[in-house]
C-alpha positions in Angstrom: 138.8 83.9 113.3 135.8 85.8 112.0 132.3 84.6 112.8 130.6 82.6 110.0 127.3 84.4 110.5 126.6 88.1 111.4 123.0 87.5 112.6 120.1 85.0 112.5 116.9 86.0 110.8 113.8 84.2 112.1 110.7 84.9 110.0 107.5 84.4 112.1 103.8 84.4 111.2 102.0 83.0 114.2 102.1 79.4 113.1 103.3 76.6 115.3 106.0 75.8 112.7 107.3 79.3 112.9 107.3 79.3 116.7 109.3 76.1 116.7 111.8 77.5 114.2 112.2 80.6 116.3 113.1 78.5 119.3 115.7 76.8 117.2 117.0 80.1 116.0 117.3 81.4 119.6 119.1 78.2 120.6 121.6 78.6 117.8 122.1 82.3 118.6 122.7 81.5 122.2 125.5 79.1 121.4 127.1 81.1 118.6 126.7 84.5 120.3 124.5 86.2 117.7 121.5 88.5 117.7 118.2 87.2 116.2 116.1 89.4 113.9 112.5 88.3 114.5 110.7 89.3 111.3 107.0 89.5 110.7 105.8 90.4 107.2 102.4 91.8 107.2 100.9 90.5 103.9 98.0 92.8 103.1 97.9 91.8 99.4 95.0 89.4 100.1 92.9 92.4 101.1 93.8 94.4 98.0 91.9 91.8 95.9 88.6 92.8 97.5 87.2 96.3 97.3 86.5 97.7 100.8 83.2 99.5 101.3 85.1 102.4 102.9 88.6 103.2 104.3 87.4 102.5 107.9 87.2 98.8 107.2 90.8 98.7 105.9 92.0 100.8 108.8 90.5 98.3 111.3 92.0 95.3 109.6 95.3 97.0 109.4 95.3 97.8 113.1 94.3 94.2 113.9 97.1 92.9 111.8 99.6 95.2 113.5 98.4 94.1 116.9 98.7 90.4 116.0 102.2 90.9 114.5 103.5 92.9 117.5 102.1 90.2 119.9 103.9 87.5 118.0 107.2 89.5 117.9 106.9 90.1 121.7 106.6 86.4 122.3 109.8 85.7 120.3 111.6 88.5 122.2 110.5 86.9 125.5 111.9 83.5 124.3 115.2 85.2 123.6 115.5 87.1 126.8 115.0 83.8 128.8 118.1 82.5 127.0 120.1 85.7 127.1 119.7 86.4 123.4 119.0 89.8 122.0 116.0 89.8 119.7 115.5 92.6 117.3 111.8 92.9 116.3 111.1 93.9 112.7 107.6 94.4 111.3 107.4 95.1 107.6 104.6 95.1 105.0 104.9 93.3 101.6 105.1 89.9 100.1 106.6 87.6 102.7 109.2 85.7 100.6 110.3 88.9 98.9 110.7 90.9 102.1 112.6 88.1 103.8 115.0 87.8 100.9 115.4 91.6 100.8 116.3 91.6 104.5 118.9 88.9 104.2 122.6 89.6 103.5 125.4 87.3 102.5 126.6 86.6 106.1 123.2 86.0 107.6 121.5 82.7 108.5 117.7 82.4 107.9 116.0 79.9 110.2 112.3 79.4 109.3 109.5 76.9 109.5 108.7 74.6 106.7 105.0 75.6 106.7 103.3 78.8 107.5 99.7 79.9 108.2 98.0 79.4 104.8 97.8 76.0 103.2 95.8 77.4 100.2 98.5 79.8 99.3 101.1 77.0 99.4 99.0 75.0 96.9 98.3 78.0 94.6 101.6 79.9 94.6 104.2 77.7 96.4 105.5 78.0 99.9 107.4 81.0 101.3 110.1 78.8 102.7 110.6 77.2 99.3 111.0 80.5 97.6 113.4 81.8 100.3 115.4 78.6 100.2 116.0 79.0 96.4 116.5 82.8 96.3 118.1 84.0 99.5 121.7 85.3 99.3 122.6 83.3 102.5 122.2 79.9 104.0 118.7 78.9 105.0 117.7 76.4 107.6 114.2 75.0 107.2 112.9 73.6 110.5 110.1 71.0 110.6 108.1 70.7 113.8 108.1 67.0 114.8 104.7 65.4 114.8 103.3 64.6 118.3 103.8 61.0 119.2 100.7 58.9 120.0 100.2 58.1 123.6 99.9 54.4 124.5 
C-alpha cells in the first residue's frame, strides 16, 4: 500500500506556536517514516514600504534576517535528529502564505502553528495559517500550543 503522504512541511517563523507545531510534525514524521521540510519564509515586504537611506542598511537587515532564519532552521533540524527524522531546511524569500502554498504538493501534509510572530498583520491582512488552510493543495494540520496551566 502506498504512503498517504510524501513528506511533511513545517513552516517556522521563530514563534512558540511554530516551534510547538514543528515538534508535532517531527513526531508524526517519526511514526509514519517521512522527511520533514522545515521552511522559513523571509518576508522582506515590510522593509520595502520604507525607503532606506542607502543600500548598506538593507544589506545589514537582510543579513540579520538570514542569520535568524538559519538559526531557527538549525533548531528544527536538531529536534529531528534527536528523533531520527531527516529534516530538510528550506529558506525562501517572499510572502509567507504564498510561498508555503507554492511549496506544497498534493501528497504533502502541512503542519503549522495557529499563530505566528505578528499579531498586527493577523488583524490587518489575516493569518498565514488561515490562508494556507484555505488554499493549499494538500491537507493542513493547524496546531495550537496549549496554554500553560496555573500553578496552585
